[in-house]
MDAnalysis code that builds the backbone (N, CA, C; Angstrom):
import MDAnalysis as mda
import numpy as np

u = mda.Universe.empty(657, n_residues=219, atom_resindex=np.repeat(np.arange(219), 3), trajectory=True)
u.add_TopologyAttr("name", ["N", "CA", "C"] * 219)
u.add_TopologyAttr("resid", np.arange(1, 220))
u.add_TopologyAttr("resname", ["MET", "VAL", "THR", "VAL", "SER", "HIS", "LEU", "VAL", "LYS", "LYS", "ILE", "VAL", "SER", "GLU", "GLN", "PRO", "PHE", "VAL", "GLU", "GLU", "GLY", "LEU", "GLY", "ARG", "GLY", "ILE", "ILE", "SER", "VAL", "ALA", "ASN", "LEU", "ALA", "GLU", "GLN", "ILE", "HIS", "PRO", "LYS", "ILE", "GLU", "GLN", "GLU", "LEU", "GLY", "LYS", "LYS", "ILE", "LYS", "LEU", "PRO", "ALA", "VAL", "VAL", "MET", "ALA", "LEU", "ARG", "ARG", "HIS", "SER", "GLU", "GLN", "ILE", "SER", "GLY", "HIS", "MET", "GLN", "SER", "THR", "LYS", "LYS", "PHE", "ASP", "TYR", "THR", "GLY", "GLU", "LEU", "LEU", "MET", "LYS", "THR", "ASN", "ILE", "ALA", "ASP", "PHE", "THR", "PHE", "VAL", "LYS", "SER", "PRO", "ALA", "LEU", "LEU", "THR", "LYS", "LEU", "ARG", "THR", "VAL", "HIS", "ASN", "LEU", "VAL", "ASN", "PHE", "GLU", "ARG", "GLY", "ASP", "THR", "LEU", "ASN", "ILE", "ILE", "LEU", "GLY", "ASN", "ASN", "GLU", "VAL", "SER", "ILE", "ILE", "ILE", "ASN", "GLU", "LYS", "HIS", "MET", "GLN", "LYS", "LEU", "VAL", "GLN", "PHE", "LEU", "ALA", "GLY", "GLU", "LYS", "VAL", "LEU", "ASN", "LYS", "GLU", "LYS", "ASP", "LEU", "VAL", "SER", "LEU", "THR", "ILE", "VAL", "PHE", "THR", "LYS", "ASP", "ASP", "PHE", "THR", "HIS", "THR", "PRO", "GLY", "ILE", "ILE", "PHE", "ASN", "ALA", "VAL", "ARG", "LYS", "LEU", "ALA", "TRP", "ASN", "ASN", "ILE", "ASN", "ILE", "TYR", "GLU", "ILE", "VAL", "SER", "THR", "MET", "THR", "GLU", "LEU", "THR", "PHE", "ILE", "LEU", "HIS", "LYS", "LYS", "ASP", "SER", "MET", "LYS", "ALA", "TYR", "ASP", "VAL", "LEU", "GLN", "GLU", "MET", "VAL", "ALA", "LYS", "SER"])
u.atoms.positions = np.array([
    [-22.274, 4.860, -35.949],
    [-22.444, 3.439, -36.784],
    [-23.120, 2.382, -35.641],
    [-24.982, 1.621, -36.361],
    [-24.283, 0.572, -36.170],
    [-23.927, -0.632, -35.841],
    [-23.996, -1.278, -35.344],
    [-22.659, -2.375, -35.090],
    [-22.402, -3.280, -34.414],
    [-23.186, -4.680, -34.893],
    [-23.006, -6.200, -34.460],
    [-23.865, -6.149, -32.862],
    [-22.262, -5.598, -32.283],
    [-22.941, -5.296, -31.130],
    [-24.043, -4.709, -29.861],
    [-24.283, -3.410, -31.072],
    [-25.188, -3.027, -30.489],
    [-26.360, -2.969, -31.439],
    [-27.370, -4.459, -31.645],
    [-27.706, -4.870, -32.203],
    [-28.035, -5.571, -31.024],
    [-27.582, -6.644, -30.870],
    [-27.219, -8.160, -30.086],
    [-27.941, -6.973, -28.229],
    [-26.917, -5.762, -27.858],
    [-27.078, -5.226, -26.763],
    [-28.464, -4.804, -27.057],
    [-29.661, -4.217, -28.182],
    [-30.703, -4.756, -28.311],
    [-31.618, -5.039, -28.381],
    [-31.697, -6.201, -29.054],
    [-32.030, -7.469, -28.772],
    [-32.682, -7.609, -27.809],
    [-31.594, -8.239, -27.088],
    [-31.870, -9.168, -25.597],
    [-32.783, -8.496, -24.985],
    [-32.032, -6.648, -25.167],
    [-33.061, -6.120, -23.703],
    [-34.094, -5.511, -23.578],
    [-34.948, -5.945, -25.042],
    [-35.182, -6.195, -25.826],
    [-36.760, -6.945, -24.882],
    [-35.871, -7.955, -24.756],
    [-36.607, -9.336, -23.740],
    [-35.926, -9.959, -22.061],
    [-35.835, -8.805, -21.352],
    [-35.999, -9.425, -19.931],
    [-35.610, -10.087, -19.818],
    [-36.679, -11.333, -20.232],
    [-35.670, -12.945, -19.060],
    [-34.937, -13.321, -19.774],
    [-34.974, -13.285, -20.987],
    [-33.469, -13.786, -22.402],
    [-31.972, -13.386, -21.006],
    [-32.252, -11.962, -21.750],
    [-31.662, -10.482, -20.522],
    [-31.012, -11.343, -18.991],
    [-32.081, -11.663, -18.030],
    [-31.266, -12.154, -17.446],
    [-30.538, -13.585, -16.938],
    [-31.143, -14.371, -18.359],
    [-30.814, -15.377, -18.623],
    [-29.837, -15.532, -19.331],
    [-28.653, -14.482, -19.960],
    [-27.338, -15.118, -20.024],
    [-26.378, -13.837, -19.039],
    [-27.613, -14.034, -17.778],
    [-27.044, -13.246, -16.795],
    [-26.594, -13.526, -16.540],
    [-27.592, -15.291, -15.895],
    [-27.564, -16.191, -14.864],
    [-26.467, -17.407, -15.419],
    [-26.196, -17.370, -17.108],
    [-25.342, -18.674, -17.318],
    [-26.398, -19.773, -17.656],
    [-27.417, -18.897, -17.554],
    [-28.279, -20.474, -18.385],
    [-29.093, -20.816, -19.243],
    [-28.736, -19.076, -20.721],
    [-29.339, -19.838, -21.772],
    [-27.933, -20.340, -22.322],
    [-27.947, -20.501, -23.350],
    [-27.080, -20.673, -24.493],
    [-26.657, -19.910, -25.662],
    [-25.221, -19.369, -25.216],
    [-25.039, -18.278, -25.993],
    [-24.545, -18.937, -27.761],
    [-24.051, -19.839, -28.084],
    [-24.220, -20.238, -29.223],
    [-25.894, -20.790, -29.360],
    [-26.636, -20.688, -29.068],
    [-28.054, -22.062, -29.669],
    [-28.645, -19.666, -30.075],
    [-28.598, -19.292, -28.729],
    [-29.116, -17.619, -29.208],
    [-28.439, -16.643, -29.797],
    [-27.893, -17.525, -30.770],
    [-26.483, -16.633, -31.224],
    [-27.560, -16.489, -32.493],
    [-27.854, -18.144, -33.006],
    [-28.141, -18.608, -34.382],
    [-29.907, -18.129, -34.156],
    [-30.133, -17.708, -33.392],
    [-31.263, -17.892, -33.631],
    [-31.638, -15.822, -34.101],
    [-31.363, -14.857, -32.817],
    [-30.325, -14.073, -33.799],
    [-29.528, -13.378, -34.750],
    [-28.993, -14.120, -35.482],
    [-27.679, -14.199, -36.411],
    [-29.104, -14.417, -37.561],
    [-30.458, -14.089, -38.162],
    [-30.999, -13.806, -39.815],
    [-31.249, -12.136, -39.370],
    [-31.313, -12.358, -37.925],
    [-32.723, -10.649, -37.578],
    [-30.899, -10.068, -37.637],
    [-30.339, -9.851, -37.391],
    [-28.747, -8.744, -37.413],
    [-28.345, -8.935, -38.614],
    [-28.761, -9.746, -39.590],
    [-28.277, -10.113, -40.964],
    [-29.574, -8.793, -41.596],
    [-30.060, -8.595, -41.258],
    [-31.804, -8.226, -42.453],
    [-31.548, -6.615, -41.682],
    [-30.836, -6.449, -40.524],
    [-30.807, -5.183, -39.482],
    [-29.949, -3.689, -40.407],
    [-28.797, -5.397, -40.095],
    [-26.918, -4.754, -40.685],
    [-26.855, -4.362, -42.574],
    [-28.237, -4.757, -43.568],
    [-28.319, -4.860, -44.291],
    [-26.473, -5.995, -44.757],
    [-25.984, -6.661, -44.514],
    [-25.710, -7.237, -44.670],
    [-25.148, -9.074, -44.345],
    [-24.435, -9.766, -45.141],
    [-24.139, -11.230, -44.297],
    [-22.695, -10.732, -43.289],
    [-23.541, -11.437, -41.823],
    [-22.359, -11.485, -41.269],
    [-22.015, -12.688, -40.099],
    [-20.642, -12.635, -39.844],
    [-20.664, -14.898, -40.049],
    [-20.682, -14.715, -38.481],
    [-20.989, -16.057, -37.937],
    [-22.255, -16.073, -37.274],
    [-21.121, -16.558, -35.520],
    [-19.839, -16.503, -35.975],
    [-18.568, -16.284, -34.569],
    [-19.233, -14.473, -33.892],
    [-19.466, -14.197, -35.473],
    [-19.359, -13.084, -34.818],
    [-20.123, -12.255, -33.529],
    [-21.548, -13.335, -34.227],
    [-23.042, -13.057, -33.495],
    [-22.488, -13.484, -31.497],
    [-21.490, -14.742, -31.999],
    [-21.689, -14.992, -30.736],
    [-20.113, -14.408, -29.619],
    [-19.365, -13.938, -30.169],
    [-19.221, -13.445, -29.607],
    [-19.171, -12.441, -28.916],
    [-20.238, -11.722, -29.866],
    [-20.826, -10.296, -28.502],
    [-21.337, -10.462, -28.430],
    [-22.410, -11.814, -27.736],
    [-23.781, -11.870, -26.742],
    [-22.350, -12.769, -26.258],
    [-21.628, -12.679, -26.242],
    [-20.581, -13.466, -24.497],
    [-20.151, -12.025, -24.155],
    [-19.407, -11.395, -24.850],
    [-19.498, -10.296, -24.211],
    [-20.165, -9.540, -23.681],
    [-21.397, -9.035, -24.256],
    [-22.279, -8.683, -23.265],
    [-23.112, -9.512, -21.839],
    [-23.352, -10.630, -22.370],
    [-23.951, -11.748, -20.864],
    [-22.248, -11.661, -19.560],
    [-21.695, -11.359, -20.520],
    [-20.339, -11.215, -19.065],
    [-20.219, -8.979, -18.965],
    [-21.819, -8.248, -19.050],
    [-21.519, -7.424, -18.298],
    [-22.636, -7.734, -17.543],
    [-23.652, -8.264, -18.387],
    [-24.673, -8.814, -17.261],
    [-24.503, -8.953, -16.210],
    [-24.023, -10.082, -16.135],
    [-23.369, -11.020, -15.236],
    [-22.776, -10.354, -14.541],
    [-21.605, -9.284, -14.822],
    [-20.807, -7.509, -13.705],
    [-21.966, -7.712, -12.864],
    [-23.272, -6.786, -13.664],
    [-23.688, -5.781, -13.514],
    [-24.660, -6.803, -12.000],
    [-24.871, -7.713, -12.525],
    [-26.556, -8.512, -11.410],
    [-25.301, -8.669, -10.278],
    [-24.150, -9.625, -9.942],
    [-23.055, -9.049, -9.104],
    [-22.397, -8.297, -8.502],
    [-22.982, -6.568, -8.914],
    [-22.603, -5.863, -8.504],
    [-23.913, -5.025, -7.282],
    [-25.325, -4.900, -7.586],
    [-26.737, -5.009, -7.748],
    [-26.180, -4.775, -5.893],
    [-26.781, -4.360, -5.543],
    [-26.835, -4.297, -3.976],
    [-27.706, -5.179, -3.118],
    [-27.592, -6.450, -2.504],
    [-28.181, -7.203, -2.349],
    [-29.952, -6.751, -0.969],
    [-30.824, -7.578, -1.134],
    [-31.717, -7.123, 0.252],
    [-32.241, -8.250, 0.936],
    [-32.445, -7.887, 1.847],
    [-33.327, -9.021, 3.401],
    [-35.031, -9.080, 2.648],
    [-35.503, -9.479, 1.835],
    [-36.490, -9.760, 2.091],
    [-37.831, -10.298, 3.033],
    [-36.685, -10.546, 3.960],
    [-37.388, -10.971, 5.009],
    [-39.072, -9.999, 5.685],
    [-39.582, -10.576, 6.064],
    [-41.091, -9.910, 5.974],
    [-41.892, -10.445, 6.434],
    [-43.025, -9.661, 6.729],
    [-44.503, -10.903, 6.425],
    [-45.531, -10.846, 4.753],
    [-45.975, -11.916, 4.189],
    [-47.078, -11.707, 3.877],
    [-48.649, -11.415, 4.572],
    [-49.266, -10.329, 3.592],
    [-50.550, -10.854, 4.301],
    [-51.153, -10.406, 3.169],
    [-53.143, -11.147, 3.021],
    [-53.205, -11.255, 2.023],
    [-55.134, -10.435, 1.886],
    [-55.320, -9.620, 1.569],
    [-57.178, -9.082, 1.256],
    [-57.531, -9.466, -0.250],
    [-58.675, -10.572, 0.513],
    [-59.642, -10.899, -0.735],
    [-60.478, -10.071, -1.013],
    [-61.818, -10.355, -1.620],
    [-62.539, -8.908, -2.043],
    [-62.374, -7.626, -3.131],
    [-61.175, -7.527, -3.100],
    [-60.847, -6.327, -3.741],
    [-61.820, -6.138, -4.899],
    [-61.692, -4.193, -4.968],
    [-62.381, -4.273, -6.712],
    [-60.852, -3.048, -6.505],
    [-61.098, -2.749, -8.411],
    [-60.019, -1.904, -7.789],
    [-60.656, -0.536, -9.698],
    [-61.462, 0.686, -9.626],
    [-61.857, 1.357, -9.950],
    [-60.786, 2.966, -11.060],
    [-60.889, 3.404, -12.007],
    [-60.301, 4.156, -12.606],
    [-60.823, 4.931, -13.216],
    [-60.953, 6.314, -12.732],
    [-61.985, 7.326, -12.946],
    [-60.830, 8.063, -14.260],
    [-61.803, 9.078, -15.049],
    [-61.244, 10.392, -15.586],
    [-60.563, 11.434, -14.925],
    [-59.671, 11.908, -14.852],
    [-59.235, 12.849, -13.299],
    [-59.928, 13.848, -13.590],
    [-60.149, 14.835, -12.631],
    [-61.147, 15.991, -12.694],
    [-61.086, 15.819, -11.978],
    [-61.421, 18.098, -11.439],
    [-61.438, 19.058, -9.918],
    [-62.714, 18.625, -9.325],
    [-63.721, 18.062, -10.020],
    [-64.573, 17.663, -8.898],
    [-64.229, 16.660, -8.761],
    [-63.792, 15.644, -9.415],
    [-63.207, 14.204, -8.286],
    [-61.835, 14.421, -7.447],
    [-61.138, 15.509, -8.262],
    [-60.287, 15.807, -7.217],
    [-61.410, 16.345, -5.474],
    [-62.326, 16.829, -5.849],
    [-62.607, 16.999, -3.885],
    [-62.992, 16.739, -3.030],
    [-64.568, 15.339, -4.209],
    [-64.745, 13.916, -3.873],
    [-64.046, 13.052, -3.239],
    [-62.437, 13.501, -2.933],
    [-60.867, 13.093, -1.780],
    [-61.217, 13.001, -1.597],
    [-61.636, 14.512, -1.211],
    [-61.254, 14.261, 0.428],
    [-61.360, 13.841, 1.214],
    [-62.843, 13.371, 0.652],
    [-63.831, 13.290, 2.150],
    [-64.556, 11.450, 1.940],
    [-63.642, 10.917, 0.655],
    [-63.629, 9.482, 0.718],
    [-62.939, 8.291, 1.751],
    [-62.261, 8.414, 2.264],
    [-61.961, 7.541, 3.515],
    [-62.941, 7.706, 4.721],
    [-63.980, 8.499, 4.243],
    [-65.484, 7.373, 5.466],
    [-65.769, 6.819, 4.400],
    [-66.188, 6.443, 3.479],
    [-66.696, 4.869, 3.204],
    [-66.626, 3.803, 3.500],
    [-64.875, 3.667, 3.992],
    [-64.833, 2.276, 5.236],
    [-64.224, 3.036, 6.131],
    [-63.918, 1.566, 7.116],
    [-63.589, 1.361, 8.229],
    [-61.839, 0.757, 8.372],
    [-61.229, 1.499, 8.699],
    [-59.821, 1.742, 9.134],
    [-58.951, 0.264, 9.589],
    [-60.467, 0.980, 10.540],
    [-59.973, 0.509, 12.025],
    [-60.884, -1.922, 11.933],
    [-61.781, -1.737, 11.319],
    [-61.533, -3.390, 10.378],
    [-61.426, -3.688, 9.798],
    [-59.594, -4.058, 9.540],
    [-58.806, -3.967, 8.126],
    [-59.532, -3.056, 7.087],
    [-60.818, -2.743, 6.863],
    [-60.680, -2.360, 5.582],
    [-59.857, -1.260, 4.536],
    [-60.430, -1.729, 3.691],
    [-59.127, -1.075, 1.929],
    [-59.000, -0.379, 1.802],
    [-59.311, 1.084, 0.917],
    [-58.086, 2.053, -0.005],
    [-57.662, 2.475, 0.208],
    [-57.213, 2.754, -1.234],
    [-55.731, 3.624, -1.303],
    [-56.324, 3.375, -3.340],
    [-55.382, 4.488, -2.975],
    [-55.668, 5.721, -4.051],
    [-54.238, 6.418, -4.351],
    [-54.134, 5.941, -5.955],
    [-53.405, 7.346, -6.709],
    [-53.962, 7.156, -8.339],
    [-53.181, 8.604, -8.035],
    [-53.036, 9.969, -8.715],
    [-52.076, 10.353, -9.657],
    [-53.302, 9.413, -10.978],
    [-51.848, 9.503, -12.204],
    [-51.969, 10.642, -13.253],
    [-51.599, 11.506, -13.892],
    [-51.783, 12.669, -14.490],
    [-53.647, 13.055, -15.422],
    [-53.954, 11.858, -15.650],
    [-55.417, 12.133, -16.438],
    [-56.336, 11.246, -15.760],
    [-55.481, 10.499, -15.317],
    [-57.148, 9.092, -14.494],
    [-56.367, 9.212, -12.906],
    [-57.454, 8.386, -12.335],
    [-56.963, 8.213, -10.591],
    [-57.778, 6.853, -10.980],
    [-56.896, 6.194, -10.059],
    [-57.517, 4.285, -9.735],
    [-57.935, 4.307, -8.020],
    [-59.012, 3.924, -8.244],
    [-59.042, 4.063, -6.343],
    [-59.827, 2.421, -5.781],
    [-58.751, 1.776, -5.310],
    [-58.857, 0.469, -4.782],
    [-59.193, 0.143, -3.373],
    [-60.479, -0.876, -3.464],
    [-61.613, -0.690, -2.346],
    [-61.930, -2.182, -2.102],
    [-62.520, -2.530, -1.124],
    [-63.464, -3.785, -0.165],
    [-64.453, -3.350, -1.617],
    [-65.088, -5.063, -2.176],
    [-65.867, -5.314, -3.029],
    [-66.874, -4.712, -2.811],
    [-66.971, -5.001, -0.456],
    [-68.286, -4.951, -0.069],
    [-68.523, -3.171, -0.346],
    [-68.320, -2.026, -0.457],
    [-67.674, -0.844, -0.725],
    [-67.973, 0.044, -2.070],
    [-68.264, -1.464, -2.942],
    [-68.775, -1.462, -4.550],
    [-69.391, 0.379, -4.114],
    [-70.546, -0.369, -4.323],
    [-71.873, 0.739, -4.413],
    [-71.705, 1.774, -4.001],
    [-71.086, 1.723, -2.354],
    [-71.177, 3.119, -1.852],
    [-70.434, 3.784, -2.496],
    [-69.511, 3.709, -3.402],
    [-68.537, 4.519, -3.732],
    [-68.726, 4.766, -5.440],
    [-70.193, 4.633, -6.006],
    [-70.633, 4.991, -7.300],
    [-71.503, 5.180, -7.141],
    [-71.523, 5.780, -5.980],
    [-73.168, 6.667, -5.522],
    [-71.901, 7.873, -4.626],
    [-70.749, 7.205, -4.627],
    [-70.242, 8.849, -3.672],
    [-69.600, 9.483, -5.200],
    [-69.483, 9.154, -7.049],
    [-68.478, 9.837, -7.082],
    [-70.291, 9.265, -8.838],
    [-71.239, 9.698, -8.434],
    [-72.012, 9.803, -9.381],
    [-71.663, 11.302, -10.137],
    [-71.566, 10.632, -12.100],
    [-71.315, 11.928, -12.935],
    [-69.907, 12.173, -12.714],
    [-68.963, 11.441, -12.350],
    [-67.642, 11.242, -12.715],
    [-67.219, 9.346, -13.729],
    [-66.466, 10.009, -14.928],
    [-66.899, 9.302, -15.181],
    [-65.927, 8.005, -14.968],
    [-66.332, 7.075, -15.228],
    [-65.283, 5.900, -14.982],
    [-64.922, 4.972, -16.145],
    [-63.724, 4.628, -16.974],
    [-63.511, 4.163, -17.275],
    [-63.121, 3.011, -17.102],
    [-62.119, 2.639, -16.264],
    [-62.825, 1.042, -16.407],
    [-63.304, 0.656, -14.335],
    [-63.706, -1.390, -14.779],
    [-63.652, -1.838, -12.757],
    [-63.459, -2.637, -13.132],
    [-63.317, -3.721, -11.579],
    [-62.115, -5.131, -11.982],
    [-62.671, -4.898, -10.593],
    [-63.336, -6.359, -10.224],
    [-63.108, -7.318, -9.249],
    [-62.867, -8.549, -8.776],
    [-63.682, -9.398, -8.166],
    [-62.611, -10.967, -8.201],
    [-60.674, -10.584, -7.797],
    [-60.800, -9.321, -7.572],
    [-59.486, -9.137, -7.107],
    [-59.415, -9.159, -4.872],
    [-57.345, -9.534, -5.211],
    [-56.459, -9.811, -3.792],
    [-55.685, -8.904, -4.001],
    [-54.895, -8.492, -2.253],
    [-54.217, -7.540, -2.256],
    [-53.241, -8.469, -1.514],
    [-51.932, -9.022, -2.228],
    [-50.500, -9.275, -1.189],
    [-49.720, -8.079, -1.321],
    [-49.157, -8.732, 0.079],
    [-48.194, -7.148, 0.950],
    [-47.662, -7.617, 1.629],
    [-46.082, -7.647, 1.506],
    [-44.747, -7.630, 1.404],
    [-45.135, -6.458, 2.510],
    [-44.782, -7.289, 3.898],
    [-44.024, -6.042, 4.996],
    [-42.680, -6.963, 5.083],
    [-41.980, -4.827, 4.819],
    [-40.931, -5.974, 5.493],
    [-39.901, -4.576, 6.570],
    [-39.048, -5.839, 7.365],
    [-38.741, -5.680, 8.541],
    [-37.620, -4.409, 8.389],
    [-36.851, -5.000, 7.562],
    [-35.777, -3.849, 6.918],
    [-36.660, -2.615, 6.219],
    [-35.498, -1.418, 7.002],
    [-36.140, 0.045, 6.332],
    [-35.421, 0.506, 5.265],
    [-35.439, 0.181, 4.355],
    [-34.450, 0.557, 3.157],
    [-35.522, -0.002, 2.246],
    [-35.851, -1.317, 2.482],
    [-36.631, -0.815, 0.486],
    [-36.856, 0.420, -0.681],
    [-37.416, 1.193, -0.030],
    [-36.961, 2.316, -0.380],
    [-36.095, 3.088, -1.169],
    [-34.820, 2.306, -0.478],
    [-33.632, 3.500, -1.280],
    [-32.250, 2.052, -1.405],
    [-32.997, 0.777, -1.941],
    [-32.217, -0.135, -2.321],
    [-32.658, -0.398, -4.304],
    [-32.340, 0.537, -5.557],
    [-32.377, -0.196, -7.181],
    [-32.762, -2.075, -6.534],
    [-33.934, -2.767, -7.908],
    [-34.278, -3.738, -8.025],
    [-35.323, -4.607, -7.152],
    [-35.913, -3.624, -6.131],
    [-36.490, -4.397, -4.673],
    [-38.121, -5.566, -5.730],
    [-38.810, -4.117, -6.425],
    [-39.957, -3.719, -6.544],
    [-39.840, -4.386, -8.323],
    [-38.704, -4.796, -9.480],
    [-37.937, -5.417, -10.196],
    [-38.198, -6.962, -9.916],
    [-37.502, -7.136, -8.754],
    [-37.930, -8.571, -8.137],
    [-38.760, -9.509, -8.370],
    [-39.473, -8.809, -7.703],
    [-41.244, -9.236, -7.093],
    [-41.329, -9.308, -8.183],
    [-41.865, -7.949, -9.479],
    [-42.698, -8.643, -10.623],
    [-41.702, -9.848, -11.334],
    [-40.890, -9.444, -11.324],
    [-40.318, -10.774, -12.127],
    [-40.535, -12.252, -11.491],
    [-40.693, -12.367, -10.573],
    [-41.108, -14.013, -10.368],
    [-42.417, -14.224, -10.524],
    [-43.830, -13.159, -10.281],
    [-44.600, -12.926, -10.810],
    [-44.643, -13.804, -12.495],
    [-44.549, -13.023, -13.327],
    [-44.504, -12.499, -14.866],
    [-43.883, -13.848, -15.110],
    [-43.442, -14.641, -14.800],
    [-42.519, -15.447, -14.634],
    [-43.120, -16.947, -14.396],
    [-44.708, -16.591, -13.538],
    [-45.063, -17.623, -13.487],
    [-47.032, -17.214, -14.097],
    [-46.324, -15.780, -14.996],
    [-47.145, -16.181, -15.576],
    [-48.867, -15.038, -15.253],
    [-48.091, -14.697, -13.247],
    [-49.656, -14.268, -12.759],
    [-49.357, -12.228, -13.489],
    [-50.346, -12.374, -14.117],
    [-50.732, -10.570, -14.000],
    [-51.039, -10.460, -13.407],
    [-50.371, -8.724, -13.226],
    [-50.229, -7.056, -11.781],
    [-51.565, -5.829, -12.378],
    [-52.128, -6.354, -11.960],
    [-52.932, -4.547, -11.669],
    [-53.028, -3.565, -11.093],
    [-52.105, -3.472, -10.334],
    [-51.881, -1.750, -9.152],
    [-50.871, -2.051, -8.417],
    [-49.590, -1.470, -8.410],
    [-48.745, -1.450, -7.134],
    [-49.104, -0.408, -6.401],
    [-49.373, -0.915, -4.543],
    [-48.765, 0.334, -4.653],
    [-47.163, 0.280, -3.337],
    [-46.886, 0.998, -2.934],
    [-46.189, 0.733, -2.248],
    [-45.179, 1.787, -0.954],
    [-45.221, 1.682, 0.164],
    [-45.417, 2.794, 0.489],
    [-43.583, 2.548, 1.322],
    [-42.966, 2.615, 2.734],
    [-41.742, 3.107, 2.936],
    [-41.419, 1.540, 3.410],
    [-41.841, 0.620, 3.509],
    [-42.194, -1.019, 3.984],
    [-42.567, -1.766, 3.353],
    [-43.317, -0.946, 3.216],
    [-44.793, -1.833, 2.505],
    [-45.008, -2.088, 1.167],
    [-45.562, -3.167, -0.027],
    [-45.174, -3.349, -1.391],
    [-45.776, -4.168, -1.338],
    [-47.469, -3.961, -3.003],
    [-48.428, -4.884, -2.495],
    [-49.147, -4.616, -3.885],
    [-49.602, -5.795, -4.317],
    [-49.278, -5.743, -5.433],
    [-50.887, -6.512, -5.562],
    [-51.786, -5.826, -6.473],
    [-53.311, -6.204, -7.236],
    [-53.818, -7.422, -7.618],
    [-53.919, -8.415, -7.850],
    [-53.572, -10.091, -8.766],
    [-55.753, -10.162, -8.842],
    [-55.592, -10.877, -9.988],
    [-56.702, -11.656, -9.639],
    [-56.577, -12.763, -8.941],
    [-58.049, -12.941, -8.317],
    [-58.701, -14.415, -7.611],
    [-57.540, -15.072, -7.533],
    [-58.516, -15.630, -9.182],
    [-57.343, -16.768, -9.321],
    [-56.068, -17.118, -9.355],
    [-55.321, -16.204, -9.739],
    [-53.985, -16.001, -9.047],
    [-53.505, -15.852, -7.626],
    [-54.312, -15.807, -6.949],
    [-54.305, -15.399, -5.559],
    [-53.474, -16.486, -4.843],
    [-53.381, -17.579, -5.419],
    [-52.730, -19.017, -3.988],
    [-51.394, -19.299, -4.536],
    [-50.982, -18.659, -6.029],
    [-49.853, -18.921, -6.965],
    [-48.916, -17.989, -6.215],
    [-49.077, -16.516, -6.521],
    [-48.317, -15.285, -6.435],
    [-47.946, -15.942, -4.943],
    [-49.312, -16.240, -3.977],
    [-48.587, -16.020, -2.313],
    [-47.628, -16.401, -2.334],
    [-47.396, -18.193, -2.673],
    [-45.907, -18.912, -2.346],
    [-44.646, -18.514, -3.383],
    [-44.860, -17.597, -4.328],
    [-44.114, -17.280, -5.525],
    [-43.444, -15.779, -4.601],
    [-44.673, -15.233, -3.475],
    [-43.914, -13.770, -3.000],
    [-43.159, -14.676, -1.597],
    [-43.904, -15.703, -1.316],
    [-43.957, -16.976, 0.543],
    [-42.538, -17.081, 0.679],
    [-42.036, -18.426, -0.732],
    [-41.106, -18.124, -1.407],
    [-39.546, -17.952, -1.191],
    [-40.455, -16.072, -1.404],
    [-39.121, -15.477, -1.798],
    [-38.169, -14.689, -0.782],
    [-40.258, -14.718, 0.532],
    [-39.339, -13.650, 1.662],
    [-39.203, -14.971, 2.685],
    [-39.426, -16.234, 2.396],
    [-38.869, -17.067, 3.347],
    [-37.256, -16.793, 3.077],
    [-36.739, -17.833, 1.534],
    [-34.798, -17.864, 1.455],
    [-34.299, -16.037, 2.340],
    [-34.834, -15.201, 2.109],
    [-34.142, -14.699, 3.335],
    [-33.956, -15.090, 4.422],
])
């Protein structure tokens, strides 16, 4: 049976920033209740008293707050690295493409700091590479279907000093949330055990650097 409580949780969960605001106590429960009151009545098909919505929101905000407090804290201390002039290609995954990828690393020089990240999806393959190697990559993968090509990108990498990054829930979420709050779009996310890399447009690079640097510095 659908209740006011169920609908309140559903509406809040569909808006991550609202959910976080409730958990941190920076959103007025009464004001939010007034906003979602008509939608709840519409969903239930009957009149509902506003105090019932307020009470359900207050209980849910307490649950969110309790969950946030119980989440394991993580030390974001590390080094923030930026690389510019990055391109991002997306190809249709095919047997021929996978064969070619065995030697694609020959296109770059890692000793000189070149970038090459390959992300294998179920049906697509994304390749992140320096813009100076774009033409070589296109020629190397001639005949393969390109779904998308982006350039004028940068990579921002947090190199953590702690080795429990992969075992702590919410690390990527916290970084993504801070970028989203600042209206910064993320093209790709690449991670290893101690590194977290975001591929962004260069127009957002300095703002994103400041946002992530503040997070790293606070630790």
